[in-house]
C-alpha positions as CSV (number, residue, x, y, z in Angstrom):
1,X,125.2,172.4,-78.4
2,X,129.0,172.5,-78.4
3,X,130.7,174.0,-75.4
4,X,127.8,173.1,-73.0
5,X,128.3,170.4,-70.4
6,X,126.2,167.3,-71.1
7,X,123.9,166.8,-68.1
8,X,124.9,163.1,-68.2
9,X,128.5,164.0,-67.3
10,X,127.3,165.7,-64.0
11,X,124.9,162.8,-63.3
12,X,127.7,160.3,-63.8
13,X,130.0,162.2,-61.4
14,X,127.2,162.4,-58.9
15,X,126.5,158.6,-59.2
16,X,130.1,157.7,-58.9
17,X,130.5,159.9,-55.8
18,X,127.3,158.6,-54.2
19,X,127.6,154.9,-55.0
20,X,131.3,154.1,-55.4
21,X,132.9,156.6,-53.0
22,X,134.8,158.4,-55.8
23,X,136.2,161.5,-54.1
24,X,138.1,163.1,-56.9
25,X,137.7,163.4,-60.7
26,X,140.7,164.2,-63.0
27,X,140.6,165.5,-66.5
28,X,143.5,166.0,-68.9
29,X,143.0,168.5,-71.8
30,X,145.1,170.1,-74.4
31,X,146.2,173.7,-73.4
32,X,144.7,175.2,-76.5
33,X,141.3,173.6,-76.2
34,X,139.5,176.5,-74.5
35,X,136.0,175.1,-75.2
36,X,136.7,171.9,-73.3
37,X,138.3,173.8,-70.5
38,X,135.2,176.0,-70.3
39,X,133.0,172.8,-70.1
40,X,135.3,171.4,-67.3
41,X,135.0,174.6,-65.3
42,X,131.2,174.6,-65.6
43,X,131.3,171.0,-64.3
44,X,133.1,172.2,-61.2
45,X,136.7,171.4,-62.2
46,X,139.6,173.7,-61.3
47,X,143.1,173.6,-62.7
48,X,145.4,171.2,-60.7
49,X,148.4,172.6,-58.9
50,X,151.9,172.1,-60.1
51,X,152.6,169.3,-57.6
52,X,149.7,167.3,-58.6
53,X,150.2,167.9,-62.3
54,X,153.8,166.7,-62.1
55,X,152.6,163.4,-60.5
56,X,150.6,162.6,-63.7
57,X,153.3,163.1,-66.3
58,X,151.5,165.7,-68.5
59,X,153.0,166.6,-71.8
60,X,154.0,170.2,-72.4
61,X,150.7,170.7,-74.4
62,X,148.4,169.4,-71.6
63,X,146.7,170.9,-68.6
64,X,145.1,168.9,-65.8
65,X,141.9,169.8,-64.0
66,X,140.4,168.3,-60.8
67,X,137.0,168.2,-59.2
68,X,136.6,167.2,-55.6
69,X,133.4,165.6,-54.3
70,X,131.5,168.5,-52.8
71,X,132.3,171.0,-55.5
72,X,129.0,172.5,-56.8
73,X,128.4,172.2,-60.5
74,X,127.0,175.6,-61.0
75,X,125.6,176.0,-64.5
76,X,124.1,172.5,-64.7
77,X,122.1,172.7,-61.6
78,X,123.4,169.7,-59.6
79,X,125.9,169.3,-56.8
80,X,128.3,166.6,-55.9
81,X,127.8,165.7,-52.2
């Protein structure tokens, strides 16, 4: 189903956090892509602050989202810990 997070994405994030000490996940998305932004939010991502976004050289049409280890992935039923 379009617009729904794939359970594998959350499992992959959980695996990387637990086995490889990944502490932060970054996602870059086109500003107009509201469906992808909604999926990222359901996966526990929030929009990056201006300071962090500037460090990653985004284009004027992009937004950056971050998920820190420990953010709960609410709709999918798993948590990163």
